[in-house]
Backbone as CSV, one residue per row, in Angstrom:
resi,resn,N_x,N_y,N_z,CA_x,CA_y,CA_z,C_x,C_y,C_z
1,MET,0.716,-1.284,-0.470,0.013,0.193,0.024,0.938,1.017,0.114
2,ARG,0.227,2.149,-1.112,1.264,3.514,-0.709,0.881,4.263,0.101
3,THR,2.029,5.455,0.237,1.954,6.054,1.562,0.541,6.936,1.839
4,GLY,0.197,7.405,0.487,-1.139,8.149,0.432,-2.207,7.409,0.859
5,GLU,-1.767,6.083,0.183,-3.152,4.887,0.648,-3.421,4.904,1.825
6,LYS,-2.189,4.793,2.718,-2.289,4.495,4.121,-2.964,5.566,4.809
7,GLU,-2.285,6.914,4.177,-2.672,7.856,5.064,-4.295,7.889,5.010
8,LYS,-4.891,7.528,3.772,-6.174,7.624,3.655,-6.988,6.553,4.333
9,SER,-6.657,5.393,4.548,-6.968,4.373,5.241,-7.027,4.889,6.691
10,ALA,-5.756,5.087,7.396,-5.551,5.753,8.613,-6.683,6.991,8.923
11,THR,-7.198,7.651,8.023,-7.906,9.188,8.385,-9.045,7.901,8.185
12,GLN,-9.946,7.384,7.467,-11.150,6.750,7.420,-11.439,5.827,8.596
13,ALA,-10.214,5.487,8.945,-10.724,4.307,10.426,-10.638,5.335,11.511
14,ARG,-9.929,6.422,11.638,-9.806,7.742,12.743,-11.414,8.180,12.858
15,GLY,-12.367,8.451,11.254,-13.546,8.757,11.260,-14.280,7.565,11.860
16,ARG,-14.287,6.610,11.370,-15.365,5.498,11.471,-15.144,5.656,13.500
17,GLU,-14.344,5.213,13.986,-14.087,5.229,15.628,-14.693,6.738,15.916
18,ARG,-14.396,7.629,15.244,-14.749,8.980,15.824,-16.568,9.378,15.977
19,ARG,-17.111,8.376,14.707,-18.723,8.399,14.609,-19.137,7.442,15.510
20,GLN,-18.310,6.417,15.719,-18.913,5.364,16.767,-19.003,5.805,18.153
21,ARG,-18.069,6.875,18.385,-17.987,7.452,19.730,-19.341,8.383,19.964
22,LEU,-19.749,8.989,19.160,-20.356,9.867,19.137,-21.828,9.166,19.622
23,ILE,-22.080,7.624,18.585,-23.318,7.111,18.458,-22.950,6.684,20.101
24,GLU,-22.044,5.876,20.840,-22.352,5.154,22.013,-22.152,5.962,23.048
25,SER,-21.527,7.688,22.671,-22.012,8.751,23.628,-23.338,9.116,24.221
26,ALA,-24.095,9.148,22.855,-25.727,9.546,22.561,-26.323,8.322,23.739
27,ARG,-26.163,7.183,23.459,-26.867,6.073,24.025,-26.286,6.109,25.848
28,ASP,-25.192,6.370,26.546,-24.631,6.661,27.719,-25.585,8.002,28.276
29,LEU,-25.741,8.778,27.604,-26.330,10.145,28.071,-27.905,9.512,27.899
30,LEU,-28.308,9.171,27.063,-30.207,8.584,27.013,-30.369,7.949,27.990
31,GLU,-29.234,7.049,29.057,-29.570,6.188,30.036,-30.053,6.880,31.167
32,SER,-30.083,8.271,30.943,-30.099,9.206,32.554,-30.816,10.342,31.950
33,ARG,-30.294,10.900,30.880,-31.389,11.962,30.233,-32.257,11.871,29.075
34,SER,-33.323,12.953,28.915,-34.629,12.763,27.946,-33.930,13.197,26.135
35,MET,-34.294,12.204,25.726,-33.640,13.263,24.059,-34.231,14.748,24.104
36,GLU,-34.967,15.579,24.401,-35.052,16.814,24.328,-34.099,17.316,24.947
37,GLU,-33.372,16.746,25.938,-32.351,17.767,26.550,-30.934,17.875,25.881
38,LEU,-30.880,17.063,25.180,-29.771,16.999,24.601,-29.473,17.383,23.336
39,SER,-28.308,17.935,23.142,-28.210,18.577,21.856,-26.893,17.962,21.197
40,LEU,-26.473,18.136,20.240,-25.276,17.616,19.353,-23.476,18.081,20.263
41,ALA,-24.038,18.750,20.348,-22.515,19.544,21.450,-22.624,18.774,22.569
42,ASP,-23.571,18.475,23.386,-23.602,17.631,24.505,-23.079,16.396,24.370
43,ILE,-23.651,15.751,22.734,-22.967,14.496,22.928,-21.346,14.255,22.365
44,ALA,-20.989,15.480,21.893,-19.448,15.676,21.556,-18.559,15.530,22.633
45,THR,-19.166,16.619,23.284,-18.548,16.721,24.719,-18.077,15.384,25.695
46,HIS,-19.166,14.702,25.627,-19.443,13.795,26.369,-18.215,12.633,25.712
47,ALA,-18.208,12.692,24.405,-17.509,11.922,23.496,-15.723,11.992,23.413
48,GLY,-15.832,13.546,23.781,-14.359,13.963,23.918,-14.081,14.439,22.773
49,ILE,-15.189,15.233,21.501,-14.708,15.291,20.239,-15.428,16.753,20.060
50,PRO,-14.221,17.142,19.757,-14.878,18.577,18.914,-16.220,18.967,18.655
51,THR,-17.274,19.940,18.657,-18.259,19.861,18.542,-18.005,20.442,16.992
52,GLY,-17.439,20.842,16.417,-17.397,21.380,14.909,-16.805,20.227,14.282
53,SER,-16.218,19.113,15.116,-16.159,17.854,14.649,-17.140,17.117,14.010
54,ALA,-17.790,17.010,15.625,-19.051,16.027,15.291,-19.943,16.345,13.735
55,TYR,-19.930,17.734,13.473,-20.834,18.185,12.654,-20.249,17.239,10.964
56,HIS,-19.486,16.922,11.170,-18.779,15.882,9.521,-19.345,15.170,9.759
57,PHE,-19.915,14.478,10.716,-20.593,12.827,11.055,-21.819,12.735,11.068
58,PHE,-22.517,14.259,11.704,-23.592,14.356,11.713,-24.125,15.516,11.140
59,PRO,-25.294,15.421,10.965,-25.332,17.092,10.754,-26.553,18.039,12.016
60,ASN,-26.763,16.871,12.770,-27.921,17.502,14.024,-27.835,15.844,14.522
61,VAL,-28.621,16.310,15.912,-28.802,15.298,16.842,-29.369,14.346,16.493
62,MET,-30.401,14.570,15.857,-31.741,13.531,15.051,-30.898,12.790,14.545
63,ALA,-29.654,12.895,13.365,-29.053,11.799,12.851,-28.373,10.542,13.799
64,VAL,-27.786,12.071,15.025,-27.066,10.239,16.000,-28.514,9.702,16.371
65,TYR,-29.452,10.087,16.998,-30.292,9.110,17.088,-30.970,8.045,16.219
66,GLN,-30.772,8.448,15.242,-31.275,7.543,13.758,-29.957,6.441,13.791
67,ALA,-28.618,6.563,13.859,-27.756,5.875,14.083,-27.782,4.738,15.053
68,LEU,-28.049,6.023,16.199,-28.190,4.764,17.212,-29.162,3.598,17.243
69,GLY,-30.630,4.302,16.683,-31.671,3.494,16.530,-31.454,1.892,15.344
70,GLU,-30.524,2.561,14.458,-30.141,1.478,13.671,-29.098,0.433,14.482
71,LEU,-28.666,1.091,15.550,-27.506,0.085,15.632,-28.165,-0.891,16.928
72,PHE,-29.623,-0.354,17.513,-30.498,-0.947,18.716,-30.613,-2.223,17.576
73,SER,-31.365,-1.693,16.299,-32.255,-3.096,15.593,-31.151,-4.316,15.273
74,ASP,-29.997,-4.082,14.943,-29.071,-4.815,14.488,-28.542,-5.513,16.046
75,GLU,-28.350,-4.941,16.843,-28.238,-5.634,18.397,-29.756,-6.816,18.859
76,LEU,-30.717,-6.342,19.146,-31.806,-6.782,18.656,-32.134,-7.999,18.199
77,ASP,-31.805,-7.762,16.572,-31.657,-8.954,15.900,-30.963,-9.923,15.933
78,ARG,-29.947,-9.703,16.367,-28.897,-10.497,16.690,-29.184,-11.448,17.577
79,GLU,-29.859,-10.676,18.969,-30.179,-11.363,19.846,-31.399,-12.399,19.620
80,LEU,-32.291,-11.762,19.043,-33.339,-12.779,18.427,-33.377,-13.647,17.899
81,ALA,-32.199,-13.873,16.921,-31.658,-14.830,15.989,-30.708,-16.056,16.668
82,LYS,-29.984,-15.515,18.279,-29.617,-16.924,18.385,-30.683,-18.090,18.572
83,PRO,-30.043,-19.466,18.547,-31.028,-20.914,18.683,-31.636,-20.260,19.662
84,TYR,-32.644,-21.476,19.616,-34.124,-21.628,20.396,-33.835,-22.895,20.863
85,GLN,-33.632,-23.112,22.280,-33.960,-24.362,22.871,-34.917,-25.081,23.093
86,ILE,-35.849,-25.916,22.381,-36.994,-26.909,22.236,-36.485,-28.182,22.609
87,LEU,-37.369,-28.648,23.549,-37.405,-29.729,24.184,-38.896,-30.619,23.332
88,PRO,-38.839,-31.821,23.581,-39.673,-32.437,22.720,-41.067,-32.384,22.613
89,GLU,-41.469,-31.793,24.206,-42.759,-31.864,24.857,-43.255,-30.384,24.148
90,ASP,-42.342,-29.397,23.898,-42.449,-28.308,23.817,-43.330,-27.668,22.721
91,SER,-44.431,-27.009,22.395,-44.772,-26.195,21.443,-44.094,-25.525,20.525
92,TRP,-44.344,-25.240,19.207,-43.717,-24.325,18.699,-44.110,-22.743,18.726
93,LEU,-45.111,-22.602,20.198,-45.471,-21.284,20.487,-44.438,-20.792,21.406
94,LYS,-43.543,-21.679,22.006,-42.718,-21.301,23.004,-41.536,-20.082,22.520
95,ILE,-41.329,-20.477,21.188,-40.564,-19.838,20.585,-40.675,-18.401,20.920
96,ILE,-42.226,-18.463,20.699,-42.553,-16.842,20.545,-42.476,-16.546,21.714
97,ASP,-43.321,-16.853,22.679,-43.051,-16.530,24.357,-41.362,-16.344,24.488
98,ASP,-40.216,-17.132,24.099,-38.868,-16.870,24.472,-38.554,-15.803,23.640
99,ALA,-39.201,-15.480,22.380,-38.318,-14.603,21.693,-39.128,-13.201,22.529
100,ILE,-40.184,-13.014,22.839,-40.905,-12.278,23.681,-39.758,-11.942,25.099
101,GLU,-39.497,-12.769,25.686,-38.479,-12.517,26.845,-37.564,-11.784,26.576
102,ARG,-36.741,-12.639,25.556,-35.460,-12.096,25.160,-35.740,-10.654,25.066
103,ALA,-36.527,-10.195,24.109,-36.915,-8.579,23.599,-36.852,-8.179,24.594
104,ARG,-37.959,-8.442,26.028,-38.353,-7.564,27.217,-37.121,-7.533,27.835
105,ASP,-36.151,-8.667,28.157,-34.968,-8.635,28.995,-33.695,-7.292,28.300
106,PHE,-34.010,-7.142,26.828,-33.012,-6.343,25.754,-33.335,-5.187,26.140
107,TYR,-34.773,-4.578,25.927,-35.196,-3.418,26.891,-34.851,-2.991,28.000
108,ASP,-35.530,-3.803,28.839,-34.958,-3.779,30.287,-33.823,-3.413,30.695
109,ALA,-33.169,-3.474,29.969,-31.028,-3.623,29.932,-30.834,-1.962,29.807
110,SER,-31.900,-1.388,28.828,-31.504,-0.215,28.393,-32.726,1.116,28.727
111,ALA,-32.601,2.111,29.096,-33.467,3.026,28.944,-33.480,3.518,28.178
112,ALA,-32.001,3.903,27.962,-31.856,4.683,26.273,-32.854,3.893,25.135
113,TYR,-32.370,2.777,25.316,-33.668,2.170,24.112,-35.181,2.197,24.481
114,ARG,-35.220,2.075,25.526,-36.933,2.229,26.044,-37.385,3.486,24.991
115,GLN,-36.430,4.932,25.607,-36.862,5.661,25.041,-37.127,5.970,23.911
116,LEU,-35.603,5.751,23.322,-35.496,5.638,22.015,-36.490,5.124,20.672
117,ILE,-37.082,4.006,21.391,-37.852,3.298,20.373,-38.914,3.193,21.202
118,LEU,-39.645,2.974,21.943,-41.030,2.723,22.909,-41.545,4.327,23.618
119,GLY,-40.519,5.075,23.238,-41.185,6.367,24.335,-42.413,7.082,23.342
120,ALA,-42.777,7.966,24.228,-43.567,8.956,23.782,-43.233,9.723,22.740
121,ARG,-41.932,9.954,22.522,-41.409,11.428,21.935,-40.910,10.507,20.304
122,VAL,-40.980,9.506,20.280,-39.955,8.716,19.265,-40.334,9.771,17.998
123,PRO,-38.930,10.292,17.427,-39.153,10.883,16.307,-39.496,9.697,14.802
124,SER,-40.436,10.519,13.799,-41.292,9.592,13.155,-39.984,9.047,12.120
125,ASP,-38.690,9.175,11.697,-37.797,8.648,10.840,-37.387,7.431,11.731
126,ILE,-37.183,7.465,13.296,-36.753,6.448,13.716,-37.892,5.468,14.040
127,LYS,-39.332,5.915,13.838,-40.444,5.107,14.045,-40.551,4.053,12.796
128,MET,-40.181,4.692,11.560,-40.124,4.282,10.370,-39.253,2.872,10.246
129,SER,-37.807,3.735,10.780,-37.058,2.379,10.321,-37.196,1.324,11.247
130,ASP,-38.261,1.805,12.639,-38.421,0.508,13.255,-39.087,-0.434,12.606
131,ARG,-40.310,0.124,12.201,-41.512,-0.937,11.545,-40.355,-1.630,10.183
132,LEU,-39.702,-0.936,9.427,-38.971,-1.744,8.558,-37.892,-2.845,9.331
133,ASN,-37.681,-2.669,10.604,-36.752,-3.908,11.241,-37.762,-4.766,11.884
134,ASP,-39.098,-4.403,12.159,-39.902,-5.179,12.646,-40.353,-6.441,11.474
135,GLU,-39.966,-5.964,10.058,-40.535,-6.898,8.863,-39.077,-7.812,9.281
136,VAL,-37.806,-7.715,9.342,-36.799,-8.165,9.918,-36.661,-9.298,10.852
137,ILE,-37.386,-9.002,11.891,-37.764,-9.581,13.272,-38.837,-10.786,12.755
138,GLY,-39.845,-10.322,11.723,-40.866,-11.529,11.399,-40.055,-12.501,10.941
139,ARG,-39.241,-12.192,9.932,-38.715,-13.148,9.141,-37.921,-14.027,10.184
140,ILE,-37.003,-13.354,10.981,-36.561,-14.173,12.083,-37.103,-15.331,13.032
141,LEU,-38.371,-14.990,13.109,-39.252,-15.842,14.224,-39.808,-17.002,13.179
142,ILE,-40.052,-16.655,11.710,-40.390,-17.467,10.695,-39.431,-18.845,10.690
143,GLU,-37.996,-18.204,10.745,-36.792,-19.087,10.561,-36.847,-19.741,11.784
144,ALA,-36.868,-19.046,13.142,-36.458,-19.991,14.458,-37.568,-21.109,14.344
145,ILE,-38.962,-20.580,14.254,-39.558,-22.201,13.664,-39.701,-22.775,12.790
146,SER,-39.162,-22.632,12.062,-38.788,-23.901,10.752,-37.521,-24.537,11.181
147,GLN,-36.610,-24.240,12.181,-35.987,-24.678,12.460,-36.144,-25.908,12.760
148,HIS,-37.173,-26.070,13.581,-37.447,-26.897,14.774,-38.687,-27.880,14.194
149,PHE,-39.786,-27.068,13.582,-41.138,-27.577,13.100,-41.340,-26.994,11.563
150,TYR,-42.122,-28.452,11.045,-42.866,-27.781,9.830,-43.764,-27.007,9.417
151,LEU,-43.939,-26.038,9.354,-44.282,-24.698,9.161,-45.285,-24.411,8.104
152,PRO,-46.456,-24.717,8.210,-47.403,-24.942,6.701,-47.022,-23.385,6.043
153,ASP,-47.328,-23.718,4.788,-47.107,-22.358,3.724,-48.601,-21.951,3.755
154,VAL,-48.556,-21.200,4.471,-49.450,-20.076,4.429,-49.353,-18.702,3.633
155,PRO,-50.060,-18.607,3.363,-50.155,-17.468,2.307,-49.793,-16.227,2.827
156,ARG,-48.976,-15.187,2.627,-48.534,-13.644,2.987,-47.922,-14.034,4.622
157,ALA,-47.512,-15.117,4.703,-46.701,-15.258,6.169,-45.214,-14.589,6.685
158,ASN,-44.917,-13.733,5.808,-43.963,-12.168,6.594,-44.706,-11.393,6.751
159,GLU,-46.117,-10.859,6.321,-46.978,-10.362,6.977,-47.337,-10.680,8.092
160,ILE,-47.855,-11.618,8.160,-48.530,-12.176,9.329,-47.677,-11.917,10.833
161,PHE,-46.412,-12.684,9.984,-45.515,-12.398,11.050,-44.761,-10.915,11.569
162,PHE,-45.034,-10.334,10.629,-44.800,-8.894,10.728,-45.964,-8.228,11.889
163,HIS,-47.150,-8.618,11.232,-48.318,-8.240,12.516,-47.773,-8.760,13.851
164,VAL,-47.139,-10.077,13.924,-47.335,-10.177,15.404,-46.221,-9.952,16.143
165,VAL,-44.964,-8.905,15.432,-44.360,-8.560,15.939,-44.790,-6.890,16.446
166,GLU,-45.369,-6.391,15.628,-45.946,-5.178,15.722,-47.184,-5.261,16.915
167,ILE,-47.797,-6.309,17.060,-48.845,-6.286,18.394,-47.890,-6.595,19.482
168,ILE,-46.501,-7.084,19.771,-45.575,-7.317,21.033,-45.454,-5.776,21.274
169,ASP,-44.898,-5.010,20.036,-44.290,-3.868,20.441,-45.464,-3.018,20.776
170,LEU,-46.633,-3.196,20.325,-47.633,-2.531,21.750,-47.815,-2.677,22.498
171,PHE,-48.105,-3.618,23.473,-47.848,-3.701,24.216,-46.809,-3.494,25.500
172,PHE,-45.721,-3.435,24.661,-44.568,-3.230,25.643,-44.316,-1.572,25.543
173,THR,-45.237,-0.808,24.353,-44.934,0.297,24.225,-45.967,1.348,25.195
174,LEU,-46.909,0.301,25.465,-47.735,1.091,26.171,-47.636,0.698,28.175
175,SER,-46.689,-0.402,28.130,-46.025,-0.691,29.568,-44.789,0.725,29.929
176,VAL,-44.093,0.910,28.679,-43.320,2.082,28.733,-43.687,3.327,29.137
177,LEU,-44.639,3.544,28.338,-45.733,4.546,28.622,-46.372,4.724,30.015
178,ARG,-46.708,3.964,30.663,-47.122,3.946,31.876,-46.320,3.899,33.187
179,VAL,-45.397,3.098,33.247,-44.313,3.017,33.992,-42.747,3.152,33.855
180,ASP,-42.637,3.100,32.799,-41.174,3.350,32.073,-40.629,1.512,32.305
181,GLU,-40.946,0.752,32.228,-40.545,-0.560,31.686,-41.628,-1.433,31.565
182,ILE,-40.926,-2.506,30.933,-42.044,-3.546,30.896,-42.283,-4.538,31.582
183,THR,-43.358,-4.615,32.388,-43.831,-4.972,33.625,-44.253,-7.057,32.992
184,PRO,-44.015,-7.632,34.113,-44.120,-9.032,33.946,-45.805,-9.273,33.157
185,HIS,-46.553,-8.661,33.394,-47.957,-8.630,33.392,-47.969,-8.134,32.024
186,MET,-47.414,-7.022,31.623,-47.637,-6.564,29.917,-46.859,-7.836,28.965
187,THR,-45.744,-8.195,29.243,-45.124,-9.288,28.757,-45.929,-10.843,28.821
188,VAL,-47.046,-10.841,29.739,-47.563,-12.135,29.420,-48.963,-11.789,28.321
189,GLU,-49.301,-10.357,28.598,-50.335,-9.939,27.890,-49.988,-10.184,26.029
190,ALA,-48.584,-9.388,25.976,-47.722,-9.488,24.751,-48.096,-10.998,24.118
191,GLY,-48.257,-11.968,24.800,-47.490,-13.173,24.347,-48.692,-13.887,24.266
192,ARG,-50.192,-13.363,25.018,-51.405,-13.674,24.713,-52.024,-13.219,23.225
193,ALA,-51.867,-11.990,23.117,-52.189,-11.231,21.987,-51.656,-11.921,21.006
194,SER,-50.292,-11.847,20.482,-49.656,-12.155,19.458,-49.518,-14.026,19.147
195,LYS,-50.105,-14.574,20.226,-50.525,-16.244,19.609,-51.668,-16.497,19.226
196,ALA,-52.530,-15.442,20.063,-53.866,-15.797,19.884,-54.070,-15.545,18.169
197,TYR,-53.223,-14.386,17.677,-53.518,-14.071,16.134,-52.894,-15.076,15.467
198,LEU,-51.611,-15.394,15.804,-51.168,-16.501,15.004,-51.826,-17.708,14.810
199,LEU,-52.570,-18.116,15.776,-53.261,-19.281,15.715,-54.273,-19.031,14.975
200,THR,-54.923,-17.900,14.496,-56.210,-18.014,13.535,-55.556,-18.462,12.150
201,TYR,-53.881,-18.555,11.927,-53.466,-18.686,10.672,-52.822,-19.798,10.689
202,PHE,-52.162,-20.704,12.040,-51.495,-21.672,11.966,-52.103,-22.464,13.042
203,PRO,-52.088,-24.069,12.947,-52.474,-24.704,13.765,-51.714,-24.601,14.933
204,SER,-52.198,-25.047,16.022,-51.915,-25.044,17.563,-50.865,-26.127,17.509
205,ILE,-50.628,-27.372,16.767,-49.481,-28.336,17.014,-49.012,-28.341,15.513
206,LEU,-47.767,-28.063,15.258,-47.023,-28.685,14.203,-46.001,-29.820,14.410
207,THR,-45.788,-30.382,13.448,-45.157,-31.300,13.209,-43.430,-31.160,13.809
208,PRO,-42.920,-31.642,14.638,-41.273,-31.352,15.272,-40.346,-31.831,13.890
209,ARG,-39.342,-31.219,13.678,-38.409,-31.980,12.244,-37.968,-32.786,12.731
210,ALA,-38.179,-33.815,13.960,-37.237,-34.763,13.784,-38.466,-35.929,13.247
211,THR,-39.505,-35.400,13.062,-40.666,-36.765,12.528,-41.032,-36.369,11.274
212,SER,-41.773,-37.420,10.528,-42.015,-36.644,9.147,-43.344,-36.113,9.184
213,PRO,-43.477,-34.930,8.174,-44.158,-33.751,8.170,-46.056,-34.674,7.659
214,SER,-45.662,-36.011,7.221,-47.029,-36.583,6.867,-47.591,-36.775,8.205
215,ALA,-47.043,-36.739,9.731,-47.781,-36.622,11.036,-48.437,-35.788,11.128
216,GLU,-48.303,-34.677,10.523,-48.740,-33.135,11.241,-50.350,-33.679,11.209
217,GLY,-50.779,-33.069,12.766,-52.073,-33.074,12.999,-52.709,-31.773,11.881
218,PRO,-54.118,-31.732,12.411,-54.891,-30.447,11.920,-54.769,-29.148,12.249
């Protein structure tokens, strides 16, 4: 690599590192402060980066929140995509319950994410981005179930599971708006509502992958 190329590569690496520090600083600050309180200057100061330099990466504080929302989506997707442990006696609906528990634990570990994704003043751009990620999560749930059970070929399955994620989000949001946490009661309600919706499209018993699909019940 030539000297000029090395310098350019090093500059790009420093830029990525600074951008990431700004995003992480926003997350740190949102653990104890509201979105409306913070400015890009506050985030830059917390990150140890001159405010003028911060504008090279983000035009305003909302752009930082957007990037943080994308980071949240990536982290949540990875958490929900981890393998699910299913025993022979378990129903396929246990995967839905387990996914809800994972998502609840993920949100409850971060006041920043609860505020950014489930709060009362979520910016419209972040809401739209989260809706798009809910489609991704729906496909993750389909894949998780299909690894353990023969899932019937139901028309618009992706749309159905997207709606399931939206139902869960609704109960989570209501809980956060009321008490700033996702309560055990609302976690159960999210599971009850989402599974009831799924059962209007899929049978309650699916054939496990360990057995023949011809043995599947009605």
